[in-house]
KOLVEXNU-669154 format. One line per 5 residues: number of its first residue (from 1); their letters; for each residue x, y, z of C-alpha. Coordinates in pm, whole numbers. Layout:
% KOLVEXNU-669154
NUM = a = X:Y:Z; ...
***
This chain:
% KOLVEXNU-669154
1 = milnt = 907:-6358:-11180; 805:-6489:-11523; 734:-6193:-11745; 433:-6200:-11977; 639:-6099:-12275
6 = eleyk = 840:-6284:-12535; 1095:-6007:-12585; 1292:-6045:-12261; 1633:-6131:-12395; 1796:-6107:-12055
11 = gnlfp = 1810:-6459:-11921; 1706:-6616:-12250; 1899:-6925:-12355; 1947:-7048:-12711; 2048:-7375:-12878
16 = skiin = 2409:-7406:-12993; 2545:-7581:-13302; 2441:-7933:-13399; 2681:-8210:-13301; 2467:-8514:-13380
21 = yekni = 2192:-8619:-13620; 1988:-8940:-13613; 1702:-9071:-13828; 1448:-9329:-13716; 1205:-9382:-14004
26 = nvlsf = 1009:-9053:-13995; 1157:-8909:-13673; 1468:-8694:-13719; 1669:-8588:-13414; 1923:-8306:-13400
31 = tseng = 2136:-8261:-13085; 2322:-7939:-13008; 2637:-7885:-12806; 2449:-7750:-12506; 2214:-8050:-12487
36 = vilqv = 1913:-7913:-12673; 1747:-8175:-12890; 1515:-8090:-13179; 1295:-8376:-13290; 1126:-8333:-13628
41 = tvrrd = 849:-8583:-13700; 709:-8612:-14051; 345:-8701:-13993; 226:-8623:-14344; 373:-8457:-14649
46 = silrf = 211:-8133:-14532; 245:-8176:-14152; 571:-8159:-13959; 598:-8172:-13581; 874:-7976:-13407
51 = ryttt = 957:-8077:-13052; 1241:-7943:-12837; 1395:-8044:-12505; 1657:-7848:-12312; 1752:-8135:-12082
56 = gifen = 1849:-8403:-12335; 1540:-8604:-12235; 1186:-8566:-12369; 881:-8582:-12147; 635:-8869:-12190
61 = dfsya = 479:-8805:-12529; 115:-8754:-12436; -146:-8513:-12565; -516:-8468:-12492; -549:-8280:-12820
66 = itkya = -414:-8525:-13075; -654:-8799:-13179; -538:-9154:-13242; -755:-9148:-13555; -555:-8868:-13721
71 = srgyn = -437:-8937:-14075; -72:-9034:-14107; 169:-9126:-14384; 366:-8946:-14651; 464:-9001:-15012
76 = hlevv = 822:-8881:-14998; 1093:-8820:-14737; 1451:-8728:-14809; 1719:-8581:-14579; 2032:-8418:-14721
81 = ekddk = 2322:-8275:-14520; 2487:-7953:-14639; 2776:-7754:-14489; 2547:-7519:-14297; 2214:-7705:-14272
86 = yiitt = 2012:-8022:-14305; 1742:-8024:-14573; 1428:-8232:-14512; 1209:-8275:-14819; 859:-8421:-14844
91 = aklic = 617:-8414:-15135; 483:-8074:-15018; 747:-7916:-14793; 1117:-7839:-14779; 1251:-7780:-14428
96 = hvskv = 1594:-7630:-14356; 1746:-7695:-14013; 2041:-7463:-13941; 2349:-7639:-13804; 2446:-7325:-13615
101 = dlris = 2140:-7281:-13391; 1858:-7520:-13498; 1661:-7239:-13665; 1397:-7355:-13911; 1297:-7233:-14257
106 = lfdak = 1011:-7387:-14451; 951:-7374:-14826; 688:-7493:-15071; 832:-7805:-15237; 650:-7724:-15559
111 = dntli = 805:-7385:-15632; 1063:-7343:-15352; 903:-7020:-15224; 949:-6930:-14859; 647:-7007:-14639
116 = cedel = 772:-6949:-14285; 1105:-6895:-14111; 1235:-6866:-13757; 1355:-6530:-13633; 1520:-6611:-13300
121 = gfhwe = 1364:-6954:-13331; 1346:-7166:-13019; 1474:-7008:-12699; 1389:-7046:-12333; 1416:-6902:-11987
126 = esyey = 1459:-7113:-11677; 1177:-7083:-11422; 1328:-7059:-11078; 986:-7030:-10912; 834:-7348:-11055
131 = ggdvv = 1119:-7537:-11220; 1130:-7623:-11585; 1135:-7361:-11859; 939:-7080:-12012; 958:-7202:-12372
136 = kmskt = 954:-6950:-12657; 942:-6937:-13035; 964:-6637:-13266; 921:-6623:-13641; 965:-6356:-13904
141 = aqpge = 640:-6220:-14044; 630:-6220:-14422; 520:-5909:-14615; 142:-5874:-14608; 96:-6172:-14378
146 = syygl = -236:-6209:-14197; -339:-6436:-13909; -664:-6606:-13811; -797:-6855:-13554; -734:-6906:-13179
151 = gdkpv = -1090:-7011:-13100; -1346:-6782:-12938; -1146:-6460:-12904; -1396:-6167:-12920; -1199:-5967:-13178
156 = dnnlk = -1201:-5904:-13552; -1121:-6200:-13776; -773:-6083:-13876; -546:-6109:-13570; -251:-5911:-13705
161 = gkrfq = -122:-5651:-13462; -279:-5822:-13161; -157:-6030:-12871; -345:-6301:-12680; -328:-6519:-12373
166 = nwvtd = -458:-6876:-12356; -597:-6953:-12012; -952:-7091:-11990; -1141:-6828:-11789; -1496:-6770:-11666
171 = syayg = -1558:-6426:-11818; -1909:-6315:-11724; -2027:-6026:-11943; -1698:-6013:-12132; -1660:-5746:-12396
176 = rdtdp = -1487:-5687:-12724; -1113:-5757:-12688; -1157:-5925:-12346; -879:-6182:-12314; -865:-6456:-12207
181 = iykti = -1215:-6604:-12204; -1366:-6953:-12202; -1158:-7160:-12441; -795:-7233:-12523; -737:-7333:-12883
186 = pfyta = -368:-7255:-12952; -394:-7292:-13328; -369:-7018:-13588; -370:-7001:-13966; -144:-6758:-14152
191 = lhnkk = -180:-6630:-14508; 61:-6446:-14737; 127:-6446:-15110; -190:-6652:-15164; -47:-6940:-14958
196 = sygif = -160:-7052:-14615; -9:-7250:-14331; -108:-7323:-13973; 70:-7367:-13641; -75:-7568:-13353
201 = fdntf = 119:-7510:-13030; 21:-7819:-12831; 112:-7696:-12484; -152:-7686:-12210; 29:-7441:-11980
206 = rsyfd = -66:-7074:-11983; 47:-6961:-12327; 69:-6643:-12535; 57:-6552:-12903; 188:-6226:-13046
211 = fcher = 101:-6139:-13406; 333:-5847:-13484; 214:-5657:-13175; 532:-5625:-12970; 759:-5621:-13271
216 = rnits = 617:-5510:-13602; 757:-5786:-13822; 773:-6072:-13573; 520:-6330:-13459; 586:-6533:-13150
221 = fwahg = 432:-6780:-12911; 544:-6898:-12570; 426:-7091:-12263; 497:-7086:-11892; 605:-7449:-11879
226 = gemny = 615:-7775:-12070; 780:-7831:-12404; 811:-7625:-12715; 598:-7865:-12916; 420:-7744:-13229
231 = yfiyg = 279:-7877:-13553; 338:-7697:-13880; 50:-7757:-14124; 82:-7648:-14484; -201:-7586:-14731
236 = pemse = -142:-7396:-14952; -522:-7354:-14932; -649:-7228:-14598; -932:-7479:-14620; -672:-7758:-14632
241 = vvany = -491:-7618:-14328; -812:-7604:-14123; -923:-7950:-14238; -582:-8102:-14159; -574:-7939:-13815
246 = tdltg = -926:-8069:-13748; -823:-8415:-13863; -517:-8397:-13633; -716:-8297:-13324; -1026:-8495:-13412
251 = kphql = -1350:-8476:-13601; -1676:-8532:-13409; -1705:-8894:-13300; -2052:-8912:-13450; -2312:-8694:-13613
256 = pplwa = -2548:-8517:-13374; -2909:-8627:-13370; -3097:-8408:-13616; -3312:-8259:-13339; -2995:-8110:-13185
261 = lgyhq = -2974:-7886:-13493; -3321:-7748:-13428; -3404:-7443:-13219; -3347:-7460:-12840; -3488:-7246:-12558
266 = ckwsy = -3301:-7187:-12232; -3307:-6954:-11931; -3160:-6927:-11586; -3405:-7069:-11479; -3726:-7236:-11590
271 = ypesn = -3892:-7374:-11276; -4113:-7517:-11136; -4265:-7775:-11370; -4567:-7552:-11431; -4338:-7279:-11569
276 = vkeit = -4162:-7526:-11798; -4497:-7649:-11930; -4619:-7292:-11974; -4316:-7214:-12193; -4337:-7529:-12403
281 = skfre = -4713:-7495:-12450; -4668:-7139:-12571; -4428:-7257:-12843; -4685:-7503:-12972; -4972:-7255:-12937
286 = lkipc = -4789:-6989:-13139; -4649:-7250:-13383; -4287:-7148:-13326; -4070:-7454:-13394; -3860:-7572:-13099
291 = daiyl = -3691:-7902:-13019; -3530:-7859:-12677; -3608:-7703:-12340; -3333:-7648:-12079; -3326:-7681:-11701
296 = didym = -3063:-7470:-11526; -2926:-7522:-11172; -3260:-7464:-10998; -3389:-7808:-11104; -3148:-7962:-10851
301 = dgfrc = -3187:-8022:-10480; -2974:-7746:-10330; -2770:-7729:-10653; -2639:-8083:-10593; -2554:-8240:-10929
306 = ftwnk = -2752:-8551:-11029; -3041:-8467:-10793; -3387:-8314:-10840; -3573:-8056:-10638; -3889:-8256:-10569
311 = eyfpd = -4081:-7944:-10470; -4029:-7793:-10816; -4022:-8122:-11007; -4211:-8388:-10809; -4198:-8651:-11085
316 = pkrmv = -3922:-8571:-11334; -3965:-8895:-11531; -4330:-8820:-11597; -4256:-8458:-11687; -3975:-8549:-11926
321 = kelad = -4202:-8808:-12091; -4484:-8555:-12131; -4244:-8301:-12279; -4112:-8565:-12518; -4466:-8650:-12624
326 = dgfkt = -4500:-8286:-12726; -4171:-8296:-12919; -3945:-8137:-12655; -3615:-8293:-12557; -3509:-8204:-12203
331 = iviid = -3152:-8078:-12149; -3013:-8039:-11797; -2709:-7858:-11662; -2430:-8037:-11473; -2142:-7846:-11311
336 = pgiki = -1814:-7986:-11176; -1849:-7867:-10815; -1975:-8143:-10580; -2126:-8013:-10258; -1948:-8114:-9938
341 = dmdys = -2228:-8310:-9772; -2181:-8653:-9615; -2551:-8730:-9677; -2506:-8667:-10051; -2424:-8997:-10223
346 = vfkeg = -2221:-8848:-10508; -1998:-8660:-10264; -1965:-8958:-10029; -1871:-9195:-10312; -1619:-8951:-10462
351 = ldkdy = -1464:-8899:-10119; -1448:-9271:-10041; -1276:-9340:-10373; -1041:-9042:-10341; -1156:-8893:-10673
356 = fckra = -1139:-8524:-10581; -855:-8285:-10663; -602:-8213:-10388; -367:-7931:-10301; 10:-7986:-10316
361 = dgpym = 39:-8070:-9946; -252:-8310:-9938; -578:-8128:-9846; -866:-8141:-10093; -918:-7848:-10325
366 = kgkvw = -1215:-7669:-10171; -1401:-7383:-10338; -1736:-7212:-10333; -1973:-7244:-10627; -2353:-7261:-10649
371 = pgecy = -2407:-7537:-10384; -2169:-7367:-10140; -1839:-7533:-10043; -1747:-7799:-10296; -1483:-8053:-10391
376 = fpdft = -1399:-8110:-10756; -1342:-8440:-10940; -1007:-8484:-11113; -1132:-8545:-11466; -774:-8600:-11589
381 = npevr = -789:-8938:-11414; -951:-9200:-11642; -1090:-9387:-11340; -1265:-9068:-11227; -1406:-9014:-11576
386 = dwwsn = -1548:-9367:-11575; -1710:-9305:-11235; -1851:-8972:-11354; -1990:-9125:-11672; -2181:-9387:-11470
391 = lfrel = -2350:-9116:-11263; -2564:-9032:-11570; -2753:-9361:-11567; -3057:-9229:-11379; -3077:-8897:-11564
396 = ieeig = -3047:-9043:-11911; -3154:-9407:-11904; -3427:-9391:-11640; -3566:-9036:-11646; -3517:-8982:-12020
401 = vkgvw = -3314:-8659:-12031; -3173:-8619:-12386; -2875:-8390:-12337; -2638:-8246:-12078; -2491:-7901:-12059
406 = ndmne = -2157:-7865:-11877; -2113:-7517:-11728; -1863:-7360:-11484; -1602:-7611:-11602; -1313:-7370:-11665
411 = pavmd = -1314:-7455:-11365; -1487:-7151:-11218; -1462:-7094:-10840; -1628:-6796:-10676; -1429:-6730:-10360
416 = vpgks = -1063:-6755:-10453; -818:-6518:-10627; -820:-6579:-11001; -1169:-6733:-10975; -1027:-7081:-11043
421 = fpddv = -805:-7345:-10885; -472:-7233:-10735; -159:-7336:-10925; -58:-7600:-10670; -366:-7824:-10716
426 = rhdye = -252:-8167:-10829; -386:-8375:-11118; -335:-8730:-11245; -311:-8616:-11610; -349:-8968:-11747
431 = gnpcs = -74:-9107:-11527; 154:-8806:-11579; 110:-8629:-11242; 123:-8250:-11265; 3:-7926:-11114
436 = hrkah = -297:-7721:-11217; -62:-7499:-11418; -52:-7778:-11675; -402:-7923:-11631; -612:-7606:-11606
441 = nvygm = -672:-7562:-11979; -788:-7924:-12026; -1003:-7957:-11711; -1326:-7855:-11884; -1241:-8064:-12188
446 = qmara = -1199:-8376:-11975; -1522:-8308:-11787; -1704:-8281:-12122; -1533:-8602:-12233; -1652:-8787:-11920
451 = tyqgl = -2003:-8649:-11969; -1996:-8757:-12333; -1891:-9109:-12231; -2185:-9128:-11991; -2440:-9004:-12241
456 = kkfsy = -2309:-9227:-12516; -2342:-9525:-12281; -2690:-9452:-12149; -2844:-9286:-12456; -2764:-9588:-12672
461 = pkrpf = -2898:-9674:-12927; -2953:-9300:-12970; -2669:-9050:-13016; -2544:-8836:-12727; -2576:-8459:-12709
466 = vitra = -2336:-8266:-12485; -2258:-7893:-12459; -1953:-7743:-12289; -1850:-7389:-12204; -1477:-7459:-12153
471 = aysgt = -1260:-7631:-12411; -909:-7710:-12533; -810:-7821:-12882; -975:-8153:-12961; -1287:-8099:-12750
476 = qryts = -1487:-8096:-13074; -1457:-8475:-13073; -1706:-8502:-12788; -1929:-8201:-12765; -2089:-7884:-12892
481 = swtgd = -2023:-7545:-12735; -2143:-7190:-12695; -1956:-6866:-12649; -2039:-6808:-12283; -2197:-6528:-12085
486 = nvatw = -2237:-6253:-12342; -2437:-5932:-12314; -2755:-5803:-12481; -2591:-5530:-12690; -2550:-5464:-13059
491 = dhlti = -2174:-5498:-13025; -2220:-5844:-12877; -2429:-5941:-13178; -2125:-5855:-13391; -1895:-6039:-13149
496 = anlqa = -2115:-6351:-13164; -2079:-6352:-13542; -1700:-6322:-13517; -1669:-6589:-13249; -1872:-6847:-13440
501 = qrmcm = -1668:-6789:-13756; -1342:-6812:-13561; -1443:-7129:-13377; -1528:-7296:-13708; -1190:-7186:-13846
506 = sgfsf = -1036:-7339:-13532; -1174:-7687:-13593; -1482:-7651:-13369; -1792:-7607:-13585; -2073:-7716:-13352
511 = vgsdi = -2100:-7375:-13188; -2340:-7089:-13126; -2402:-6795:-12895; -2663:-6710:-12633; -2915:-6557:-12872
516 = ggfae = -3029:-6217:-12748; -2748:-6198:-12491; -2717:-6368:-12152; -2667:-6058:-11938; -2901:-5759:-11956
521 = qpnge = -3212:-5738:-12170; -3239:-5691:-12547; -3512:-5490:-12709; -3725:-5659:-12972; -3523:-5532:-13266
526 = lyarw = -3194:-5662:-13126; -3351:-5998:-13039; -3495:-6034:-13390; -3164:-5946:-13556; -2985:-6195:-13328
531 = iqlgi = -3229:-6473:-13419; -3156:-6396:-13784; -2787:-6457:-13721; -2848:-6750:-13486; -3039:-6962:-13735
536 = fhpfc = -2717:-6980:-13938; -2507:-7099:-13645; -2470:-7476:-13607; -2590:-7457:-13244; -2903:-7240:-13218
541 = rthss = -3020:-7150:-12866; -3175:-6853:-12690; -3037:-6824:-12336; -3061:-6547:-12079; -2989:-6486:-11713
546 = gdhgd = -3353:-6413:-11644; -3258:-6128:-11412; -3357:-5862:-11661; -3683:-5990:-11804; -3826:-6249:-12037
551 = qepwa = -3643:-6353:-12351; -3873:-6594:-12530; -3965:-6538:-12897; -4301:-6389:-12795; -4165:-6156:-12524
556 = fgdti = -4135:-5851:-12751; -4477:-5817:-12909; -4652:-5966:-13211; -4438:-5798:-13477; -4116:-5940:-13337
561 = tdvvr = -4280:-6279:-13274; -4374:-6299:-13640; -4019:-6216:-13751; -3868:-6469:-13512; -4111:-6740:-13621
566 = kfiei = -4035:-6670:-13985; -3661:-6720:-13936; -3686:-7023:-13711; -3906:-7175:-13981; -3629:-7105:-14232
571 = ryqll = -3391:-7292:-13998; -3619:-7594:-13997; -3661:-7586:-14375; -3282:-7583:-14412; -3222:-7877:-14176
576 = pylyt = -3125:-8122:-14455; -2882:-7862:-14590; -2729:-7807:-14244; -2720:-8181:-14172; -2532:-8232:-14498
581 = afwry = -2284:-7962:-14395; -2240:-8136:-14060; -2179:-8466:-14236; -1905:-8300:-14444; -1756:-8160:-14123
586 = aeeai = -1762:-8499:-13950; -1632:-8689:-14253; -1396:-8443:-14421; -1328:-8182:-14148; -1481:-7904:-14360
591 = pilks = -1601:-7614:-14140; -1976:-7553:-14137; -1925:-7175:-14139; -1659:-7012:-14353; -1527:-6661:-14309
596 = lvlyd = -1484:-6500:-14648; -1105:-6536:-14627; -1150:-6910:-14573; -1397:-6923:-14860; -1175:-6732:-15106
601 = qadpq = -824:-6655:-14980; -707:-6549:-15327; -927:-6240:-15313; -741:-5982:-15098; -1073:-5806:-15032
606 = thyrn = -1170:-6095:-14804; -870:-6074:-14572; -1021:-5817:-14337; -1392:-5891:-14378; -1581:-5970:-14057
611 = defvf = -1957:-5973:-14101; -2018:-6186:-14410; -1982:-6566:-14396; -2072:-6872:-14601; -2307:-7118:-14434
616 = gekil = -2233:-7468:-14559; -2109:-7451:-14916; -2370:-7247:-15100; -2541:-6988:-14878; -2395:-6644:-14802
621 = acpvt = -2529:-6461:-14496; -2459:-6126:-14337; -2637:-6005:-14020; -2764:-5655:-13968; -2569:-5545:-13661
626 = gpnqk = -2706:-5201:-13578; -3041:-5047:-13477; -3291:-4878:-13707; -3134:-5014:-14024; -3325:-5082:-14343
631 = grrmy = -3035:-5260:-14504; -2656:-5258:-14516; -2351:-5263:-14736; -2180:-5600:-14764; -1913:-5766:-14972
636 = ipigk = -2032:-6030:-15217; -1757:-6286:-15293; -1634:-6338:-15648; -1888:-6524:-15857; -2260:-6477:-15903
641 = wynfw = -2513:-6499:-15622; -2893:-6504:-15613; -3076:-6287:-15362; -3256:-6539:-15139; -3569:-6325:-15123
646 = tdeli = -3599:-6185:-15477; -3393:-6420:-15700; -3204:-6117:-15830; -2866:-6233:-15963; -2576:-6028:-15824
651 = kggqe = -2221:-6020:-15955; -1967:-6056:-15674; -1618:-5928:-15616; -1747:-5595:-15486; -1957:-5430:-15217
656 = hwvda = -2332:-5396:-15262; -2609:-5222:-15075; -2865:-5484:-14972; -3216:-5395:-14853; -3302:-5568:-14526
661 = dldsm = -3592:-5434:-14325; -3659:-5587:-13984; -3832:-5892:-14132; -3539:-5964:-14363; -3160:-6003:-14364
666 = pifvk = -2904:-6026:-14644; -2899:-6388:-14763; -2766:-6505:-15100; -2738:-6840:-15273; -2448:-6935:-15498
671 = egaii = -2548:-6980:-15862; -2570:-7345:-15960; -2657:-7452:-15605; -2920:-7713:-15527; -3054:-7646:-15177
676 = pkypi = -3254:-7926:-15008; -3544:-7828:-14782; -3790:-8003:-14553; -4143:-7884:-14481; -4181:-7665:-14174
681 = qqyvg = -4212:-7879:-13860; -4274:-7778:-13501; -4003:-8025:-13403; -3786:-8283:-13576; -3993:-8594:-13637
686 = ektid = -4330:-8423:-13611; -4398:-8494:-13976; -4308:-8776:-14209; -4111:-8622:-14492; -4325:-8704:-14796
691 = elild = -4134:-8493:-15046; -3792:-8330:-15053; -3788:-7978:-15192; -3487:-7894:-15409; -3433:-7525:-15479
696 = vyykl = -3230:-7525:-15801; -3044:-7204:-15893; -2958:-7186:-16262; -2598:-7133:-16367; -2442:-7105:-16709
701 = gkets = -2176:-7366:-16642; -2125:-7647:-16393; -2181:-7683:-16018; -2207:-7977:-15778; -2425:-8015:-15467
706 = qvyed = -2484:-8290:-15214; -2766:-8405:-14988; -2687:-8639:-14699; -2966:-8811:-14504; -3005:-9095:-14257
711 = atdgy = -3247:-9200:-13984; -3161:-8869:-13802; -3051:-9057:-13490; -2887:-9387:-13394; -2581:-9552:-13546
716 = dyikg = -2715:-9738:-13848; -2553:-9478:-14073; -2212:-9613:-13969; -2316:-9947:-14119; -2391:-9787:-14454
721 = ryslr = -2757:-9707:-14390; -2737:-9354:-14518; -2839:-9176:-14837; -2589:-8953:-15013; -2704:-8783:-15330
726 = dfnlh = -2452:-8608:-15553; -2610:-8364:-15796; -2418:-8232:-16097; -2575:-7928:-16258; -2479:-7812:-16606
731 = gkkde = -2651:-7503:-16738; -2647:-7407:-17102; -2805:-7114:-17285; -3119:-7310:-17370; -3086:-7621:-17154
736 = liiqq = -3043:-7729:-16791; -2906:-8074:-16711; -2910:-8224:-16362; -2746:-8561:-16301; -2791:-8756:-15979
741 = hktgk = -2572:-9028:-15829; -2684:-9195:-15506; -2487:-9406:-15260; -2583:-9567:-14931; -2844:-9818:-14816
746 = yitty = -3086:-9584:-14639; -3428:-9554:-14803; -3583:-9213:-14743; -3950:-9180:-14650; -4022:-8962:-14950
751 = ktfkl = -4049:-9089:-15306; -4043:-8762:-15497; -3851:-8438:-15532; -4022:-8107:-15578; -3785:-7894:-15787
756 = rlhgl = -3817:-7517:-15775; -3617:-7362:-16057; -3470:-7019:-15990; -3328:-6789:-16256; -3407:-7010:-16554
761 = pfkis = -3335:-6788:-16859; -3569:-6964:-17098; -3926:-7088:-17120; -3952:-7465:-17080; -4077:-7648:-17388
766 = kievd = -3955:-8003:-17323; -3843:-8217:-17029; -3669:-8554:-17043; -3611:-8782:-16746; -3353:-9052:-16810
771 = nveip = -3380:-8987:-17185; -3758:-9025:-17189; -3975:-8722:-17262; -4229:-8671:-16984; -4556:-8477:-17025
776 = fsklk = -4574:-8156:-16823; -4892:-8274:-16653; -4719:-8580:-16511; -4442:-8361:-16369; -4694:-8111:-16228
781 = lngdn = -4504:-7834:-16406; -4662:-7497:-16356; -4600:-7134:-16438; -4365:-7069:-16144; -4114:-7328:-16270
786 = tltlt = -4185:-7596:-16013; -4202:-7962:-16107; -4226:-8298:-15932; -4035:-8611:-16029; -3924:-8940:-15883
791 = kefte = -3630:-8933:-15644; -3473:-9220:-15841; -3399:-9020:-16155; -3046:-9033:-16295; -3055:-8748:-16546
796 = lhima = -3297:-8460:-16594; -3297:-8249:-16912; -3493:-7925:-16914; -3497:-7763:-17257; -3617:-7445:-17423
***
């Protein structure tokens, strides 16, 4: 029996002393007496890969997580042999490899301080039940060290003292500390002595992480098969660690269409067509912005994927077109289970081509899901993915569906122990045949990848939009995600906040929660508070099971409807700000949401903060997470921040009480920020943007801001047809200077900016645009410090 613990010394095996060393450009190999080989690959000055084999032979070097587009190259590499160790030096790291037992120590090359060191280091236990090894690694925790990451774990941000399992699991109505749940992202970031590093354990078997839980000063990670294969990523800034991990495992392949960042409405289930139209009409009647409506499994014929229930939806193409004419994009669900039915073309074709997963002795993997007994495609086979992608032609190209939502792809099975595939199910694994023990954690990822390929093909020239519930590291390349089947409770509102922050810190920013809770029914206050949080999540969707009542914005009375409308309107005003943040994520791997520790790791007060987060670069938000509250205490990061509602300037670095009645929430804007805003629209594209609003927040000193725009869909932006505006703000005691530099070929529809000046400490007496004094009347300057000027300006001087 393989024990679920790292600290089972009985039966553990360890490397012996090094007897051979070889260097092949950037790959360094160390062989021990008992046949263990350590391979150290220098990928970048700050990224080292450590790979071990106990057999003298490495497996085929293949990973679903690592992208071929990852940055590579280093500035310096030197290897020196000493009596007791080898010393590997790059421009950022010094790595000691012990000659006695292959143990590793890592130091900052700049000041030679210790960053991370092995305790027992690599060790293993032979698996007599399955063959191969249980591979293990333990490291010494440094004084004051904290740990963050691991994807969507429903726990506090700081992981110290906890232990986790990575096994993608359908976890209906999970709770705080439930583990495992829907995603496996075996990457964590550590922080001590104001320096940060990350470890990505790229092993798809069932794995475990222990952060000083079993042993107080030891962290460890291990897996029930495969290789000990991990990447060490050094900062020293946590933001660099997260960006480098995201670069390693892949940034999104393209920007989402702007409408995908709008508000979405979903329920299990909206049907028939008359019910869908009733919901969408109500949004327009009440003037609550919404861009997408979802169809759950009931739109299908007997839950058969890629079919329509013609009783509920007699003419889906017409309906989708009519919804689109009213600004609604239709999103449909697709699950992996294919109903066993010889009259069902998708099943018949998959069977004829032998595309379904099989058990070890040859029979097909059969399991019950929504359609009844099903077979399941082997998405780890590229030929199967190609077939699957082509199945989307009718849905996307002919009917006009704009997005697909992959659910149940853990894979979830209803009638078997463990609620998923048995261990003996076989997979192609890209030509590396294996059991489900190895493929389980990537099954949902590869389904989402195949779905993405189909939508990209048939949505062209528009951009694809895919959502997945299950994921492994790297899934962010293809799709967005949500945090699964949560519950309508106040604690789940808090959990949703934590999960979104953690996912962003784990390289996966396009994420949100089921607003209001999927299971059970929120009251109006909880729903309103959840909307307030949800508008600051990159993916913004209300979703509910429908078993417990209605969960639309108007379902809780007029007062709540007004609050919900107000905040969804804020979301739509902030779309250019969010789109710019997404562009930075896609280009530079910068998370869209930042936990306070990620925002300012040097401030020890941030290391255990959970509720507050920075949205984009300049907006601080903190949800109200309890009933009957008129406000809350929150920590304001170091610096100065403007209250979003009152323009009061607050000094950070301490806790503050913030008033926040039901129609408000604590929101602050960093001093010096320039926040772009669009007019309120009922859906993206409803209005031509005639003027871009720029909310300018005065600062005594300097600050930079950016605004990225393009056609909001399509691929012209890749050819340089985008608009990137860099704004440099310099505030003086009696003067405000704003300089603009624009790049890109895209010409925006608007010709003017409307500047709204916040916190200006002087009365304006003179304004110069590009060194020419402009009369106030021409700039439409008025008493509330708003002015209008051409978007082409290079330098704006506002003087006392």
